[in-house]
Backbone as CSV, one residue per row, in Angstrom:
resi,resn,N_x,N_y,N_z,CA_x,CA_y,CA_z,C_x,C_y,C_z
1,MET,-75.453,-24.883,26.874,-74.115,-25.615,26.033,-74.120,-24.452,24.903
2,GLU,-72.666,-25.205,24.941,-71.917,-24.136,23.555,-71.783,-24.980,22.004
3,LYS,-72.043,-24.256,21.090,-71.429,-24.844,20.195,-70.436,-23.778,19.326
4,TYR,-69.638,-24.895,18.547,-68.746,-23.920,18.435,-67.870,-23.435,16.747
5,MET,-67.947,-23.054,15.815,-67.246,-23.681,14.806,-66.096,-23.004,13.760
6,GLU,-65.110,-23.967,13.338,-64.146,-23.276,12.747,-64.047,-22.790,11.248
7,LEU,-63.765,-21.735,10.365,-64.129,-22.095,9.153,-62.776,-20.986,8.217
8,GLY,-62.220,-21.271,7.595,-61.079,-21.171,7.284,-59.656,-20.516,7.359
9,SER,-58.519,-19.989,7.387,-57.524,-19.946,8.708,-57.950,-19.662,10.051
10,MET,-57.284,-20.632,10.395,-57.217,-20.712,11.920,-56.744,-19.339,12.613
11,ASP,-55.876,-18.647,12.052,-54.647,-17.659,12.628,-55.923,-16.481,11.703
12,THR,-56.689,-16.145,11.459,-57.708,-15.213,10.848,-59.221,-15.302,11.131
13,TYR,-59.521,-16.012,10.676,-61.010,-16.196,11.342,-61.524,-17.740,12.609
14,TYR,-62.286,-16.981,13.187,-62.845,-18.070,14.005,-64.605,-18.100,14.449
15,GLU,-65.116,-18.566,15.243,-66.769,-18.572,15.039,-66.677,-18.849,16.162
16,GLN,-67.496,-18.639,17.043,-67.665,-19.378,18.384,-69.761,-18.664,18.743
17,ALA,-70.302,-19.880,19.305,-71.667,-19.228,19.719,-71.924,-19.902,20.725
18,VAL,-73.063,-19.198,21.867,-72.992,-19.545,22.886,-74.240,-19.331,23.107
19,LYS,-75.581,-19.714,24.287,-76.627,-19.535,24.469,-76.801,-19.235,25.695
20,ARG,-77.509,-17.798,25.824,-77.910,-16.986,26.964,-78.407,-17.775,27.692
21,LYS,-78.323,-17.721,28.810,-79.079,-18.526,30.099,-79.997,-17.482,30.147
22,MET,-81.303,-18.458,30.479,-82.086,-17.667,30.674,-82.927,-16.987,31.848
23,GLN,-82.698,-15.442,31.723,-83.154,-15.024,32.954,-83.924,-14.565,33.727
24,SER,-83.825,-14.654,35.272,-84.905,-14.967,35.922,-86.516,-14.137,35.835
25,SER,-86.173,-12.795,35.045,-87.224,-11.960,34.683,-87.863,-12.157,33.828
26,THR,-87.047,-12.844,32.640,-87.920,-13.395,31.548,-88.756,-14.500,32.176
27,VAL,-88.333,-15.550,32.690,-88.902,-16.633,33.169,-90.147,-16.204,33.951
28,SER,-89.963,-15.126,35.359,-91.038,-14.708,35.350,-91.971,-13.940,34.470
29,GLY,-92.169,-13.267,33.791,-92.492,-12.604,32.906,-93.678,-13.578,32.231
30,LEU,-92.690,-15.258,31.291,-93.428,-15.601,30.817,-94.397,-16.477,31.636
31,ILE,-94.258,-16.809,32.978,-95.140,-16.909,33.853,-96.639,-16.706,34.104
32,PHE,-95.538,-15.139,34.332,-97.256,-13.753,34.233,-98.121,-13.630,33.142
33,GLY,-97.152,-14.130,32.302,-98.422,-13.957,30.789,-99.082,-15.548,30.465
34,MET,-98.550,-16.477,30.971,-99.331,-17.259,30.777,-100.761,-17.784,31.607
35,ILE,-100.318,-16.594,33.120,-101.270,-17.224,33.947,-102.281,-15.982,33.698
36,ALA,-102.063,-15.139,33.122,-103.009,-13.613,32.753,-103.884,-14.460,31.526
37,ILE,-103.332,-14.955,31.413,-103.513,-15.298,29.699,-105.134,-16.276,29.559
38,THR,-104.704,-17.467,30.711,-105.434,-18.521,31.109,-106.390,-17.966,31.395
39,LEU,-106.292,-17.095,32.629,-107.256,-16.114,33.437,-108.206,-15.756,31.991
40,ALA,-107.872,-14.928,31.191,-108.785,-14.683,30.707,-108.879,-15.324,29.378
41,LEU,-108.582,-16.512,29.324,-109.498,-17.602,28.487,-110.656,-18.099,29.212
42,VAL,-110.628,-18.293,30.471,-111.265,-18.728,31.091,-112.286,-18.343,31.202
43,VAL,-112.340,-16.627,31.767,-113.634,-15.774,31.808,-114.316,-16.173,30.643
44,SER,-113.692,-16.097,29.345,-114.337,-15.411,28.335,-115.129,-17.137,27.770
45,ILE,-114.524,-18.394,28.153,-115.317,-19.354,27.898,-116.551,-19.406,28.898
46,TRP,-116.187,-18.590,29.948,-117.474,-19.167,30.630,-118.876,-17.464,30.148
47,LEU,-118.120,-16.866,30.115,-119.062,-15.936,29.230,-119.848,-16.794,28.457
48,THR,-119.201,-16.888,27.293,-119.542,-17.593,26.330,-120.405,-18.434,26.496
49,PHE,-120.755,-19.363,27.178,-121.464,-20.363,27.945,-122.339,-20.473,28.434
50,THR,-122.335,-19.189,29.677,-123.580,-18.791,30.398,-123.994,-17.367,30.052
51,ILE,-124.027,-16.717,29.550,-124.768,-15.432,29.448,-124.634,-14.750,27.731
52,LEU,-123.461,-15.075,26.917,-123.377,-14.152,26.064,-122.796,-15.358,25.103
53,SER,-123.677,-15.611,24.726,-122.964,-17.389,23.723,-122.680,-16.520,22.092
54,TRP,-122.873,-15.699,21.912,-123.045,-15.295,20.464,-120.883,-14.364,20.820
55,MET,-120.906,-14.644,21.560,-118.942,-14.172,22.044,-117.880,-15.874,21.844
56,LEU,-118.903,-16.511,20.905,-117.735,-17.862,20.854,-117.000,-17.751,20.074
57,PRO,-117.673,-16.981,18.487,-116.516,-16.696,17.525,-114.964,-15.739,18.555
58,PHE,-115.385,-15.119,18.860,-114.408,-14.299,19.814,-113.286,-14.822,20.329
59,ALA,-114.605,-15.719,21.532,-113.480,-16.561,22.726,-112.696,-17.603,21.586
60,ALA,-112.730,-18.149,20.332,-112.017,-18.770,19.691,-110.714,-17.885,18.959
61,LEU,-111.236,-16.700,18.368,-110.219,-15.833,17.843,-108.987,-15.795,18.790
62,PHE,-109.849,-15.558,20.505,-108.857,-15.062,21.429,-107.610,-15.879,21.879
63,LEU,-108.370,-17.661,21.593,-107.626,-18.471,22.098,-106.212,-19.090,20.341
64,GLY,-106.525,-18.302,19.847,-105.446,-18.477,18.920,-104.248,-17.589,18.781
65,ILE,-105.326,-16.206,18.972,-104.060,-15.130,19.155,-103.209,-15.413,20.744
66,ALA,-103.983,-15.849,21.572,-103.324,-16.422,22.988,-102.137,-17.376,22.298
67,ILE,-102.615,-17.940,21.714,-101.351,-19.584,21.624,-100.486,-18.885,20.743
68,TYR,-100.501,-17.920,19.631,-99.629,-17.158,19.137,-98.443,-16.161,19.846
69,LEU,-98.828,-15.634,20.463,-98.490,-15.150,21.201,-96.886,-15.335,22.600
70,MET,-98.158,-16.435,23.004,-97.262,-17.651,23.885,-96.143,-17.487,22.919
71,ARG,-96.297,-18.565,22.198,-95.203,-18.949,20.897,-94.126,-17.905,20.862
72,TYR,-94.311,-16.786,19.901,-93.343,-15.642,19.487,-92.619,-15.476,21.112
73,ILE,-93.400,-15.456,22.276,-92.609,-14.914,23.845,-91.542,-15.799,23.830
74,ILE,-91.662,-17.111,23.658,-90.787,-18.415,24.195,-90.134,-18.445,23.423
75,LYS,-90.419,-17.642,21.775,-89.717,-18.254,20.856,-88.326,-17.394,20.715
76,ASN,-88.661,-16.118,20.647,-87.956,-14.589,21.233,-87.389,-14.673,22.654
77,SER,-87.857,-15.706,24.043,-86.707,-15.438,24.976,-85.629,-16.653,24.771
78,ARG,-85.316,-16.926,23.676,-84.123,-17.790,23.220,-82.952,-16.750,22.941
79,VAL,-82.378,-16.417,23.192,-81.347,-15.783,22.689,-79.908,-16.540,22.705
80,GLU,-79.165,-16.035,21.841,-77.721,-16.822,21.384,-76.791,-15.776,21.201
81,TYR,-75.599,-15.634,21.239,-74.767,-14.532,20.652,-73.508,-15.524,20.178
82,GLU,-72.814,-14.872,19.265,-72.132,-15.481,18.175,-70.905,-14.540,18.220
83,TYR,-70.038,-14.909,18.529,-68.411,-14.390,18.255,-67.491,-14.543,17.108
84,THR,-67.687,-13.072,16.600,-66.921,-13.726,14.924,-65.512,-12.581,14.821
85,PHE,-64.511,-13.803,15.317,-63.348,-12.773,14.989,-62.798,-13.067,13.687
86,VAL,-62.312,-12.205,13.206,-61.585,-11.799,11.423,-60.704,-10.979,11.349
87,VAL,-59.151,-11.108,11.257,-58.220,-10.354,11.180,-58.005,-8.829,12.205
88,GLY,-58.145,-9.629,13.075,-57.792,-8.586,14.416,-58.731,-8.008,14.981
89,GLU,-60.002,-8.594,14.530,-61.834,-7.522,14.964,-62.893,-8.923,15.083
90,LEU,-63.095,-8.679,16.686,-64.584,-9.069,17.278,-65.420,-8.373,16.970
91,ARG,-66.477,-9.128,16.858,-68.090,-8.905,16.090,-68.109,-9.764,17.040
92,ILE,-69.802,-9.127,17.936,-70.765,-9.883,18.267,-72.120,-9.294,18.249
93,SER,-72.735,-10.662,17.654,-73.908,-10.910,17.053,-74.917,-10.903,18.039
94,ARG,-75.891,-11.096,18.160,-77.197,-11.052,19.133,-78.036,-12.133,18.055
95,ILE,-78.668,-13.395,18.271,-79.566,-14.124,17.384,-80.631,-14.323,18.294
96,LYS,-81.797,-14.437,17.821,-83.223,-13.817,18.590,-83.943,-15.276,18.056
97,GLY,-84.387,-16.373,18.651,-85.572,-17.103,17.602,-84.442,-17.872,17.291
98,LYS,-83.464,-18.158,16.887,-82.566,-19.069,15.738,-82.904,-18.087,14.318
99,SER,-83.074,-17.120,14.415,-83.634,-16.723,13.030,-83.232,-14.912,13.035
100,LYS,-83.483,-14.142,13.873,-83.015,-12.561,13.986,-81.775,-12.206,14.172
101,ARG,-81.336,-12.089,13.559,-79.567,-11.668,13.803,-79.664,-9.873,14.148
102,LYS,-78.420,-9.977,15.016,-78.237,-8.359,15.337,-76.954,-8.150,15.456
103,THR,-76.040,-7.243,14.520,-75.015,-7.056,15.679,-74.786,-6.070,16.722
104,VAL,-74.523,-6.435,17.856,-74.351,-5.975,19.180,-73.372,-4.578,19.132
105,THR,-72.092,-5.188,18.911,-71.448,-4.416,18.954,-69.569,-5.398,17.956
106,TYR,-68.871,-3.982,17.870,-67.329,-4.921,16.937,-66.352,-3.584,17.263
107,PHE,-65.519,-4.177,17.376,-63.953,-3.610,17.893,-62.981,-4.140,17.262
108,ASP,-62.020,-3.602,17.370,-60.252,-3.806,17.246,-59.541,-4.805,18.325
109,VAL,-59.444,-5.681,18.637,-59.005,-6.536,19.934,-57.814,-5.514,20.006
110,LYS,-56.921,-5.079,18.763,-55.822,-4.275,19.492,-56.214,-2.920,20.620
111,SER,-57.200,-2.583,20.302,-58.013,-0.911,21.343,-58.538,-1.713,22.358
112,ILE,-58.382,-3.083,22.889,-59.022,-3.467,24.008,-57.798,-2.643,24.982
113,ASP,-58.546,-2.288,26.304,-57.845,-1.290,27.493,-57.506,-2.363,28.300
114,ASP,-58.791,-2.822,28.783,-58.607,-3.995,29.559,-59.366,-5.584,29.547
115,ILE,-59.201,-6.349,30.078,-59.068,-7.539,29.671,-59.326,-8.819,31.379
116,GLY,-60.350,-9.599,31.975,-59.954,-10.252,32.800,-61.329,-10.815,33.484
117,LYS,-61.312,-11.750,34.733,-62.584,-12.564,34.689,-63.447,-11.478,35.249
118,PHE,-64.679,-11.832,34.963,-65.817,-10.607,35.878,-66.112,-11.171,37.333
119,ILE,-66.032,-12.193,37.840,-66.533,-12.726,38.846,-65.129,-13.256,39.281
120,GLU,-64.954,-12.670,40.695,-63.605,-13.101,40.931,-63.878,-14.732,42.206
121,PRO,-63.382,-15.763,41.790,-63.839,-16.966,42.092,-63.812,-17.202,43.340
122,GLU,-62.871,-17.218,44.605,-62.880,-17.043,45.706,-63.939,-16.215,46.467
123,THR,-64.288,-14.686,45.819,-65.144,-14.058,46.881,-66.599,-13.633,46.458
124,GLY,-66.480,-14.044,44.646,-68.222,-13.855,44.644,-68.074,-12.379,44.202
125,LYS,-67.274,-11.680,43.943,-67.401,-10.418,43.663,-66.969,-10.077,42.222
126,LYS,-67.422,-9.228,41.779,-66.463,-8.433,40.678,-65.530,-7.823,40.592
127,ASN,-65.011,-7.662,39.794,-63.397,-7.486,39.075,-63.400,-6.074,39.102
128,ILE,-64.412,-5.262,38.192,-64.453,-4.028,37.853,-65.774,-3.404,38.449
129,ASP,-65.848,-2.088,38.391,-66.666,-1.388,38.408,-68.071,-1.088,36.776
130,THR,-69.202,-1.919,36.898,-69.785,-1.368,36.047,-70.852,-0.057,36.223
131,MET,-70.247,0.508,37.074,-71.334,1.691,37.007,-70.000,2.868,36.458
132,LYS,-69.158,2.853,36.491,-68.306,3.063,35.675,-68.423,3.730,34.031
133,TYR,-69.181,2.573,33.723,-69.613,2.640,32.361,-70.667,3.080,31.466
134,ARG,-71.198,3.621,30.893,-71.980,4.235,30.635,-72.819,2.971,29.474
135,ILE,-71.764,2.383,29.189,-72.750,1.195,27.706,-72.108,-0.094,27.946
136,ILE,-73.324,-0.854,28.464,-72.389,-2.362,28.438,-73.229,-3.163,27.892
137,PHE,-72.344,-4.065,27.377,-73.061,-4.947,26.063,-73.055,-6.087,27.080
138,HIS,-74.480,-6.895,27.681,-74.463,-8.672,28.207,-74.514,-9.182,27.197
139,ALA,-73.364,-10.274,26.584,-73.340,-11.149,26.096,-73.087,-12.439,26.332
140,ALA,-72.637,-12.655,27.541,-72.472,-13.738,28.572,-73.449,-14.974,28.100
141,VAL,-72.891,-15.893,28.668,-73.915,-17.136,29.004,-74.714,-16.973,30.040
142,ASP,-73.606,-16.110,31.147,-74.575,-15.650,32.455,-73.773,-15.037,32.959
143,ASP,-74.241,-13.964,33.637,-73.359,-12.759,34.358,-72.011,-12.888,35.134
144,LYS,-73.219,-13.994,35.803,-72.571,-14.483,37.217,-71.792,-15.746,37.266
145,ASN,-71.590,-16.474,36.072,-70.962,-17.559,35.702,-68.966,-17.179,35.914
146,LEU,-68.857,-18.032,36.559,-67.219,-17.856,36.811,-66.885,-17.967,35.814
147,ASP,-67.020,-18.114,34.221,-66.272,-18.195,33.100,-66.180,-17.123,31.654
148,THR,-67.333,-16.126,33.032,-67.561,-14.962,32.168,-66.675,-14.062,32.391
149,TYR,-65.609,-13.531,31.138,-64.943,-12.386,30.816,-65.691,-10.927,30.841
150,TYR,-64.857,-9.925,31.126,-65.215,-8.313,30.906,-63.633,-8.357,30.385
151,MET,-64.661,-6.936,29.175,-63.341,-6.629,28.240,-63.753,-4.883,28.075
152,VAL,-62.870,-3.859,28.299,-62.850,-2.548,28.128,-62.649,-2.634,27.156
153,ILE,-64.106,-1.844,25.785,-63.679,-1.744,24.311,-63.371,-0.443,23.739
154,HIS,-63.250,-0.204,22.224,-64.227,1.130,21.709,-64.928,0.402,20.821
155,ASP,-66.351,1.096,20.968,-67.636,0.507,20.796,-67.428,1.131,18.724
156,LYS,-67.308,0.455,18.143,-67.445,1.349,16.338,-68.450,1.103,15.758
157,VAL,-69.582,0.699,16.974,-71.476,1.497,16.465,-71.378,2.834,17.262
158,SER,-71.017,2.877,18.690,-71.135,4.363,18.957,-70.082,5.179,19.733
159,HIS,-68.805,4.949,18.934,-67.762,5.134,19.033,-67.361,5.579,19.816
160,GLN,-67.387,5.103,21.559,-67.602,5.420,22.514,-66.629,4.214,23.322
161,PRO,-65.933,4.488,24.141,-65.825,3.527,25.194,-66.583,3.074,25.787
162,ALA,-66.698,0.889,26.586,-68.079,0.353,26.469,-66.920,-0.776,27.299
163,LEU,-68.238,-1.060,28.142,-67.616,-2.696,28.650,-68.342,-3.763,28.554
164,LEU,-67.762,-4.762,27.929,-68.474,-6.171,27.296,-68.258,-7.188,28.184
165,LEU,-69.690,-8.245,28.398,-69.612,-9.558,29.303,-69.880,-10.403,28.733
166,PHE,-68.512,-11.431,28.202,-69.320,-12.406,27.512,-68.327,-13.699,27.843
167,THR,-68.698,-14.920,27.482,-67.672,-16.641,27.549,-67.503,-17.400,26.657
168,PRO,-65.638,-16.503,26.665,-64.953,-17.064,25.646,-64.688,-17.874,25.556
169,ASN,-64.400,-19.120,25.007,-64.122,-20.374,25.054,-62.354,-20.300,24.721
170,ASP,-61.555,-21.229,24.990,-59.983,-21.244,25.001,-59.707,-20.710,23.759
171,ARG,-60.565,-21.453,22.576,-59.607,-21.049,21.355,-60.230,-19.143,21.129
172,THR,-61.324,-18.738,21.557,-61.270,-17.511,21.681,-60.607,-16.588,21.832
173,LEU,-60.196,-17.112,23.372,-58.660,-16.723,23.781,-56.719,-16.274,23.404
174,GLN,-57.379,-17.526,22.912,-55.801,-17.638,22.180,-55.792,-16.600,21.040
175,MET,-57.441,-16.636,20.329,-57.285,-15.331,18.757,-57.214,-14.378,19.592
176,ILE,-57.217,-13.681,20.787,-57.110,-12.333,21.373,-55.741,-11.973,21.504
177,GLN,-55.374,-13.222,22.160,-54.009,-12.791,22.963,-52.850,-11.568,22.011
178,PRO,-52.844,-12.439,21.012,-51.695,-11.890,20.579,-51.640,-10.923,20.197
179,TYR,-52.779,-10.123,19.813,-53.685,-8.611,19.881,-53.481,-7.673,21.003
180,LEU,-52.884,-8.295,21.990,-53.089,-7.374,23.219,-51.832,-7.142,23.691
181,SER,-51.773,-5.460,24.152,-50.779,-4.777,24.695,-50.170,-5.750,25.625
182,VAL,-48.581,-5.509,25.509,-47.735,-6.290,26.367,-48.543,-6.417,27.992
183,PRO,-48.579,-5.000,28.775,-49.427,-5.473,30.235,-50.299,-6.265,30.283
184,LEU,-51.289,-6.199,29.190,-52.650,-7.443,29.194,-51.817,-8.655,28.790
185,LYS,-51.263,-8.833,27.898,-50.477,-10.155,27.814,-49.799,-10.686,28.876
186,LYS,-49.167,-9.917,29.890,-49.127,-10.228,31.185,-49.902,-10.929,32.310
187,LYS,-50.782,-9.652,32.172,-52.102,-10.123,33.288,-53.226,-11.274,32.387
188,PHE,-52.654,-11.328,30.864,-53.646,-12.522,30.793,-53.398,-13.821,31.202
189,LEU,-51.464,-13.843,30.883,-50.801,-15.369,31.211,-51.068,-15.429,32.604
190,LYS,-50.899,-14.760,33.328,-51.376,-14.902,35.072,-52.626,-15.642,35.103
191,MET,-53.523,-14.881,34.471,-55.320,-15.421,34.968,-54.656,-16.873,34.267
192,LYS,-54.457,-16.914,33.325,-54.218,-18.491,32.743,-53.727,-19.536,33.776
193,LYS,-52.758,-19.143,34.329,-51.845,-19.612,34.934,-52.589,-20.088,36.488
194,GLU,-53.573,-19.006,36.770,-54.160,-19.008,38.307,-55.953,-19.798,38.032
195,GLN,-56.047,-20.392,36.444,-57.242,-20.851,36.016,-56.612,-22.158,35.907
196,GLU,-55.295,-22.486,35.420,-55.313,-24.103,35.473,-54.410,-24.435,37.425
197,LYS,-54.485,-23.667,37.435,-53.984,-23.952,39.235,-55.365,-24.268,39.251
198,LEU,-56.460,-23.335,39.731,-57.946,-23.561,40.390,-58.683,-25.165,39.533
199,ASP,-58.422,-25.129,37.816,-58.459,-26.908,37.672,-57.923,-27.589,38.060
200,LYS,-56.636,-27.581,38.239,-56.128,-28.502,38.804,-56.893,-29.140,40.487
201,GLU,-56.311,-28.095,41.037,-57.692,-28.021,42.184,-58.518,-28.897,42.464
202,PHE,-59.149,-28.340,41.645,-61.045,-28.930,41.196,-61.019,-30.506,41.143
203,GLU,-59.589,-31.011,39.654,-59.801,-32.344,39.396,-59.403,-33.309,40.882
204,GLU,-58.458,-32.470,41.402,-57.959,-33.349,42.685,-58.861,-33.456,43.457
205,ASN,-59.967,-32.848,43.496,-61.022,-33.171,44.752,-61.649,-33.808,44.229
206,VAL,-62.232,-33.702,42.915,-62.902,-34.503,42.269,-62.613,-36.023,42.195
207,ALA,-61.150,-36.111,41.836,-60.627,-37.782,42.050,-60.739,-37.929,43.555
208,SER,-60.273,-37.024,44.821,-60.370,-37.479,46.462,-61.355,-37.990,46.620
209,LEU,-62.457,-37.298,46.514,-64.131,-37.739,46.567,-64.478,-38.809,45.943
210,GLN,-63.780,-38.922,44.583,-64.605,-40.241,44.054,-63.400,-41.544,44.662
211,LYS,-62.506,-41.554,45.136,-61.772,-42.485,45.888,-62.832,-42.421,47.127
212,GLU,-63.023,-41.803,47.983,-63.972,-41.773,49.234,-65.134,-43.138,49.087
213,ILE,-65.438,-42.752,47.774,-66.793,-43.098,47.573,-66.750,-44.325,47.006
214,ASP,-64.973,-44.645,46.001,-65.316,-46.150,45.931,-64.623,-46.925,47.299
215,ASP,-64.277,-46.206,48.055,-63.508,-47.339,49.015,-64.809,-47.778,49.790
216,LYS,-65.454,-46.109,50.431,-66.908,-46.953,50.884,-67.619,-48.473,50.231
217,ASN,-67.175,-48.506,48.413,-68.875,-49.192,48.603,-67.563,-50.549,48.513
218,ASN,-66.258,-50.393,48.379,-65.712,-51.866,48.482,-65.840,-52.237,49.597
219,LYS,-65.817,-51.197,50.959,-65.685,-52.012,52.512,-67.527,-52.496,52.413
220,LYS,-68.424,-51.887,51.724,-69.589,-52.232,51.609,-69.756,-53.919,50.870
221,ASN,-68.702,-53.768,49.994,-69.205,-54.780,49.388,-68.171,-56.047,50.076
222,LYS,-67.226,-55.971,50.361,-66.319,-56.754,51.340,-67.403,-57.255,52.564
223,LYS,-67.958,-56.249,53.272,-69.023,-56.473,54.092,-69.991,-57.864,53.936
224,LYS,-70.453,-57.700,52.576,-71.239,-58.119,51.930,-71.018,-60.290,51.680
225,THR,-69.821,-59.570,50.950,-69.015,-60.690,50.882,-68.912,-61.832,51.735
226,SER,-68.327,-61.204,53.111,-68.338,-61.649,54.122,-69.174,-62.632,55.097
227,SER,-70.486,-62.059,54.866,-71.817,-62.220,55.535,-72.259,-63.660,55.073
228,LYS,-71.999,-63.468,53.645,-72.367,-64.690,52.504,-71.678,-65.751,52.519
229,GLU,-70.335,-65.119,53.102,-69.478,-66.622,53.174,-70.112,-67.653,54.617
230,LYS,-69.743,-66.293,55.413,-70.330,-66.731,56.596,-71.578,-67.678,56.979
231,LYS,-72.809,-67.256,56.246,-74.033,-68.139,56.259,-73.640,-69.124,55.489
232,GLU,-73.077,-69.603,54.438,-73.016,-70.540,53.497,-71.835,-71.583,54.344
233,ALA,-71.508,-71.343,55.065,-70.360,-72.161,55.597,-71.046,-72.423,57.388
């Protein structure tokens, strides 16, 4: 789920926040950690009540530490990204546990070398070779999401070219567009038209499917009404 905030002049300042989808590796790590802690706790309690009764205080201490560690891991696995546009500069910040903020990268939008959809909707393949870039910033909801974009930027932190993956909303894209070079503006407009076409096709498919469902329901209702009238007659 995304949340958006707009402050100040719409032409010079805009802020968008997105929640990073929890990766499968993170979920696996959390599950493994919970299993390991549970097993260790069970063994400690068993030893306490069967062989080493003097370990009871240590078992209680271990339980407290285990609960704290799990809460800490779960809290820090929740990652949000904030895209802040200020007078032609875009700053990407990472927020962990809703409290720890760190600037990932910031750059002049005028210096963008390339921009596009990261995943091709029809083929599911990447539109850019990520192996060409030594520095990659993952700041998208999910890299495999069809709404994820890529940008080739000049990172002001490392002072090197880098690849940024992010999930901008319509307003963020509108703020970026005027600063793009002429070739990129043309590419951007082409992408926009293709996206509008895809959205229209999707809406038509949904409407067609809904019509089929409604027609089937109407036929069922007519049959039920007809059967009821026959019984009453």
